[in-house]
C-alpha positions as CSV (number, residue, x, y, z in Angstrom):
1,M,101.9,117.8,72.6
2,E,101.1,114.5,71.0
3,I,99.4,111.6,72.8
4,S,100.0,107.9,72.1
5,N,98.1,106.6,75.2
6,L,95.0,107.9,76.9
7,T,93.6,106.0,79.8
8,F,90.1,106.5,81.3
9,I,90.0,105.3,84.9
10,V,86.2,104.8,84.7
11,T,85.7,103.8,88.4
12,D,87.6,103.4,91.6
13,D,85.2,100.7,92.7
14,C,85.9,97.0,92.5
15,N,84.1,93.8,93.3
16,F,87.4,92.0,94.2
17,N,89.7,92.7,97.1
18,C,93.1,91.3,95.9
19,A,95.7,90.8,98.6
20,Y,98.4,92.7,96.8
21,C,96.2,95.5,95.3
22,M,97.7,98.9,95.8
23,Q,94.5,100.8,95.1
24,K,92.3,102.6,97.5
25,K,88.8,101.5,96.6
26,E,86.1,104.2,96.4
27,K,82.5,104.4,95.1
28,K,83.5,106.9,92.4
29,T,82.6,106.7,88.7
30,I,83.6,109.0,85.9
31,S,80.7,111.1,84.4
32,N,79.7,111.1,80.8
33,A,80.3,114.8,80.7
34,C,83.9,114.3,81.8
35,I,84.4,111.6,79.2
36,E,83.0,113.9,76.5
37,K,85.2,116.8,77.5
38,A,88.3,114.6,77.6
39,V,87.6,113.0,74.1
40,D,86.9,116.5,72.6
41,F,90.2,117.8,74.0
42,F,92.6,114.8,73.6
43,Y,91.4,113.3,70.3
44,P,93.0,116.1,68.2
45,L,96.3,115.5,70.1
46,F,96.4,111.8,69.2
47,K,99.4,110.9,67.1
48,T,98.8,110.4,63.4
49,D,102.1,108.6,62.6
50,G,101.7,105.5,64.8
51,Q,99.2,103.5,66.9
52,V,97.3,105.2,69.7
53,H,96.1,103.2,72.7
54,C,92.8,104.3,74.4
55,G,92.5,102.3,77.6
56,F,89.9,101.6,80.2
57,Y,91.0,100.9,83.8
58,G,89.6,100.7,87.3
59,G,89.0,99.5,90.0
60,E,87.0,97.1,87.9
61,P,86.0,99.0,84.8
62,L,83.1,96.7,83.9
63,L,81.3,98.0,86.9
64,A,81.0,101.1,84.7
65,Y,80.6,99.3,81.4
66,D,78.2,101.9,80.1
67,R,81.0,104.6,80.5
68,V,83.5,102.3,78.7
69,K,81.0,101.9,75.8
70,H,80.2,105.6,75.7
71,A,83.8,106.7,75.5
72,A,84.7,104.1,72.8
73,Q,81.8,105.1,70.7
74,L,82.7,108.8,71.0
75,V,86.3,108.1,69.9
76,Q,85.1,105.9,67.0
77,E,82.7,108.6,65.9
78,K,85.5,111.2,65.8
79,N,87.8,108.8,64.0
80,K,85.4,108.4,61.1
81,T,87.0,111.6,59.7
82,G,90.3,111.5,61.6
83,H,91.4,108.1,60.4
84,K,93.9,107.6,63.2
85,N,95.2,104.1,64.2
86,I,93.4,103.6,67.5
87,E,93.4,100.4,69.6
88,F,91.1,100.2,72.6
89,S,92.2,98.2,75.7
90,L,90.4,97.0,78.8
91,T,92.0,95.6,82.0
92,T,89.5,93.5,83.9
93,N,89.2,90.7,86.5
94,G,86.8,89.1,84.1
95,S,84.1,88.3,86.6
96,L,81.5,90.6,85.1
97,L,82.0,89.8,81.4
98,T,78.9,89.1,79.4
99,D,78.3,88.0,75.8
100,E,77.1,91.6,75.1
101,M,80.4,93.0,76.4
102,L,82.5,90.5,74.5
103,D,80.5,91.2,71.3
104,F,81.2,94.9,71.7
105,C,84.9,94.3,72.4
106,N,85.1,92.0,69.3
107,Q,83.4,94.5,67.0
108,N,85.8,97.2,68.1
109,Q,88.9,95.0,68.2
110,F,89.7,95.6,71.9
111,A,92.9,94.4,73.5
112,L,91.6,92.6,76.6
113,M,93.9,92.1,79.6
114,L,92.5,89.5,82.0
115,S,93.8,89.6,85.5
116,F,94.1,85.9,86.4
117,D,96.7,84.3,88.7
118,G,96.3,80.7,87.6
119,L,96.3,78.1,90.4
120,V,96.8,80.8,93.1
121,Q,93.8,82.8,91.9
122,D,91.8,81.9,95.0
123,I,94.6,83.0,97.3
124,G,95.6,86.4,95.8
125,R,92.5,87.6,94.1
126,K,89.2,86.2,95.2
127,K,88.2,82.8,96.6
128,D,86.2,80.4,94.5
129,T,87.0,82.3,91.2
130,L,89.5,79.9,89.6
131,E,86.9,77.8,87.7
132,K,85.1,80.9,86.6
133,M,88.3,82.4,85.1
134,V,89.0,79.2,83.2
135,R,85.6,79.4,81.6
136,V,86.3,83.1,80.8
137,V,89.5,82.2,79.0
138,K,87.8,79.5,76.9
139,Q,84.9,81.9,76.2
140,V,87.1,84.8,75.0
141,R,89.2,82.5,72.8
142,D,86.1,82.3,70.5
143,Y,86.2,86.0,69.7
144,P,88.9,86.3,67.0
145,E,89.0,90.2,66.9
146,I,89.9,90.5,70.6
147,N,93.6,90.7,71.3
148,F,93.6,88.7,74.5
149,D,96.3,88.6,77.2
150,I,96.6,87.5,80.8
151,N,98.3,89.3,83.6
152,S,99.3,87.3,86.7
153,V,100.7,88.6,89.9
154,F,102.6,86.7,92.5
155,M,103.7,87.6,96.0
156,P,105.9,85.9,98.6
157,Q,102.9,83.8,99.9
158,T,102.2,82.4,96.4
159,I,105.6,82.2,94.8
160,S,106.0,78.5,95.6
161,R,103.2,77.8,93.0
162,F,104.6,80.2,90.4
163,F,105.7,77.7,87.9
164,E,102.7,75.4,88.3
165,S,100.4,78.4,87.8
166,L,102.1,79.6,84.7
167,R,102.2,76.1,83.2
168,F,98.5,75.7,84.0
169,L,97.8,78.9,82.1
170,I,100.0,78.0,79.1
171,E,98.3,74.6,78.9
172,L,94.9,76.2,78.6
173,E,96.1,77.1,75.1
174,G,94.8,80.6,75.7
175,P,96.5,84.0,75.3
176,E,100.0,85.1,76.1
177,I,100.8,85.8,79.7
178,T,102.7,88.5,81.6
179,F,103.7,87.9,85.2
180,N,104.4,90.5,87.8
181,L,105.9,90.3,91.3
182,S,104.2,92.3,94.0
183,T,106.5,94.7,95.9
184,M,103.9,95.7,98.5
185,E,105.8,93.7,101.1
186,E,109.5,92.7,101.5
187,W,110.7,89.5,99.9
188,K,112.8,87.7,102.4
189,P,115.9,85.6,101.4
190,V,113.8,82.4,101.5
191,D,111.3,84.0,99.1
192,L,114.0,85.2,96.7
193,A,115.5,81.7,96.7
194,A,112.0,80.2,96.0
195,L,111.6,82.7,93.1
196,E,115.0,81.6,91.6
197,K,114.0,78.0,91.8
198,E,110.6,78.6,90.3
199,L,112.1,80.6,87.4
200,E,114.6,77.8,86.7
201,R,111.7,75.4,86.3
202,L,109.8,77.9,84.1
203,V,112.8,78.5,81.8
204,D,113.4,74.7,81.4
205,F,109.7,74.3,80.4
206,L,109.7,77.3,78.1
207,V,112.9,76.2,76.3
208,L,111.2,72.8,75.4
209,Y,108.0,74.6,74.5
210,Y,109.8,77.0,72.3
211,K,111.7,74.3,70.5
212,R,108.5,72.3,70.0
213,T,106.1,75.1,68.9
214,G,108.3,78.1,68.0
215,R,106.2,80.2,70.4
216,I,107.1,81.9,73.7
217,P,103.8,82.3,75.5
218,V,105.2,84.2,78.5
219,K,105.8,87.8,77.4
220,N,108.5,88.4,80.0
221,F,110.8,86.2,78.0
222,Q,110.0,87.7,74.6
223,A,112.6,89.9,73.0
224,P,111.9,93.6,73.9
225,V,111.4,96.1,71.1
226,P,114.7,97.8,70.4
227,G,114.9,101.2,72.0
228,P,117.4,103.9,73.0
229,G,118.9,101.6,75.7
230,V,118.1,103.2,79.0
231,F,114.5,102.9,80.1
232,Q,112.5,106.2,80.2
233,C,108.9,106.2,81.5
234,S,106.5,107.6,79.0
235,A,104.0,108.8,81.6
236,G,103.2,112.5,81.4
237,K,104.8,112.9,77.9
238,E,103.0,110.7,75.5
239,H,100.8,109.0,78.1
240,M,97.9,110.7,79.9
241,A,95.1,109.5,82.2
242,V,91.8,110.9,83.4
243,T,90.3,109.9,86.8
244,P,86.7,109.4,88.0
245,E,86.9,112.9,89.6
246,G,88.1,114.5,86.4
247,K,91.8,114.9,87.4
248,V,94.6,114.5,84.9
249,W,97.8,112.5,85.6
250,G,100.5,111.2,83.3
251,C,99.5,107.6,83.9
252,F,96.7,105.8,85.8
253,L,99.3,104.5,88.3
254,F,100.0,108.0,89.5
255,H,96.3,108.4,90.4
256,D,96.5,105.2,92.5
257,Y,99.7,106.2,94.2
258,F,98.9,109.8,95.1
259,K,95.3,109.1,96.4
260,T,96.7,108.9,99.9
261,R,99.7,111.2,99.4
262,E,98.2,114.6,98.6
263,A,100.5,116.2,101.2
264,S,103.6,115.0,99.4
265,P,105.7,117.6,97.6
266,Q,105.8,115.1,94.7
267,Y,102.0,115.4,94.3
268,R,102.4,119.0,93.1
269,D,105.2,118.0,90.7
270,F,103.2,115.3,88.9
271,Y,99.6,116.5,89.1
272,F,98.4,118.2,85.9
273,G,95.2,119.6,87.6
274,T,91.6,119.1,86.9
275,L,90.6,118.4,83.3
276,T,88.8,121.8,83.1
277,D,91.8,123.6,84.4
278,F,94.3,121.6,82.3
279,I,92.3,122.4,79.1
280,A,92.3,126.1,79.9
281,N,96.0,126.3,80.8
282,Y,97.6,123.3,79.1
283,E,100.0,125.4,76.9
284,S,101.8,126.5,80.1
285,R,100.8,123.7,82.5
286,Y,101.8,120.8,80.3
287,P,105.5,121.7,79.8
288,E,105.9,122.7,83.4
289,I,104.6,119.3,84.8
290,A,106.0,117.2,81.9
291,A,109.5,118.3,82.9
292,H,109.1,116.4,86.1
293,Y,108.0,113.3,84.3
294,S,111.0,113.6,82.0
295,E,113.2,112.9,85.1
296,L,111.7,109.4,85.5
297,R,114.4,107.5,83.6
298,Q,116.4,104.6,84.8
299,D,119.8,106.4,84.9
300,F,118.3,109.0,87.3
301,F,117.0,106.3,89.7
302,Q,118.8,105.1,92.8
303,V,118.8,102.1,95.2
304,D,119.6,103.5,98.7
305,D,122.7,105.6,98.0
306,Y,123.7,103.7,94.9
307,F,122.8,105.3,91.6
308,C,121.4,103.1,88.9
309,F,123.6,104.6,86.2
310,L,126.6,102.8,87.8
311,C,125.0,99.4,87.3
312,R,126.3,97.2,84.4
313,D,122.7,95.9,83.9
314,I,121.1,99.3,83.5
315,K,120.2,98.8,79.8
316,S,118.5,95.6,80.7
317,C,116.4,97.0,83.6
318,M,113.0,98.5,83.4
319,V,111.5,99.6,86.7
320,C,108.1,101.3,86.9
321,P,108.8,104.4,89.1
322,V,105.4,104.2,90.7
323,N,105.6,100.5,91.5
324,A,109.0,101.2,93.0
325,A,107.7,104.1,95.0
326,Y,105.2,101.8,96.8
327,S,108.1,100.0,98.5
328,S,110.7,102.7,98.6
329,G,108.5,105.6,99.6
330,S,109.5,108.0,96.8
331,L,109.4,108.3,93.0
332,G,112.8,107.8,91.6
333,K,114.0,105.4,94.3
334,I,114.0,101.6,94.2
335,S,114.0,99.4,97.2
336,C,116.8,96.8,97.7
337,H,114.4,93.9,97.4
338,Q,112.9,95.2,94.2
339,C,116.4,95.5,92.7
340,Q,117.0,91.9,93.7
341,L,113.8,90.8,92.1
342,N,114.8,92.5,88.9
343,K,118.3,90.9,88.9
344,I,116.8,87.4,89.5
345,Q,114.4,87.9,86.5
346,L,117.2,89.2,84.3
347,N,119.4,86.2,85.1
348,A,116.4,84.0,84.1
349,R,116.0,85.8,80.8
350,K,119.7,85.3,80.1
351,H,119.4,81.6,80.9
352,F,116.5,81.3,78.6
353,Q,118.4,83.0,75.8
354,A,121.4,80.7,76.1
355,A,119.3,77.5,76.5
356,S,117.1,78.3,73.5
357,G,120.1,78.6,71.2
358,G,120.1,82.4,71.0
359,Q,117.0,82.4,68.8
360,N,115.3,85.0,70.9
361,P,118.0,87.8,71.3
362,F,117.6,90.5,74.0
């Protein structure tokens, strides 16, 4: 067992109530004792031949900043003798960031993912926060050791301002941007048509931007790292997550998904147990549960009665099994509208490749 990614879900609480959020908010925060036990157990299992990501997630993790700081310091202390290549990451809505927090992230070379939806921020995330987020972007730019990215989420109600929002973020001259499309509700034909139109506008803009600057600021259009071809989820194999209650999952998204699905048979298949129980029994528990995670690969997925391995685009498709399950009702199944969303995005990527002269091969 070797770990390349360990996520601490430090709290289930959040000070935002985003329209598309899939999480069930609860006033729960991880204990220092749980953090210490997890670091003691997982640190020796961190890979030594590549980068290890130690992430902090929520809810809003900065509501429990003291726990974030405590965990990072524990890992750093152990790494004084271990000398492993560890990168810390933090996903935040940015509303609680202070100079002290940014100094700490800068000193420890954090990767900071800011959840910010551009011009639709006040619709999807929280009203009257757009200007605050612009100030945060400008503030974080001044910390050179922070690896800064933006994550933007769009839903049918905001897709008409998709291009304007991304152009707005790009022209802030801030970090690179990843966009995601919410699948919590069905995308009607009119919404899919709007997405295609907005992506066409974005591609035209990005081609000109790329030819002028040599940069592609939207990560969705950057060339993927070469891999084995068919997407295989890393959850439960190299990725692990510890929850505020001290439970162990293969990824933080499984914690979110199964909070309200404890009666599901799949719950037992993917739940590693409490941290205490997992530590005591991991030699038998880990391979037993990891075997179920190994089945989360694109060629095992299906859309209704159609199996993904029959699709000609299978090697270009990457569907998070948990995100798909929110709309399909089951891990391993993809809803028709999510499949359509993926195909529209794939066509936009192909269009960008052709229009940019093939300088960014996929």
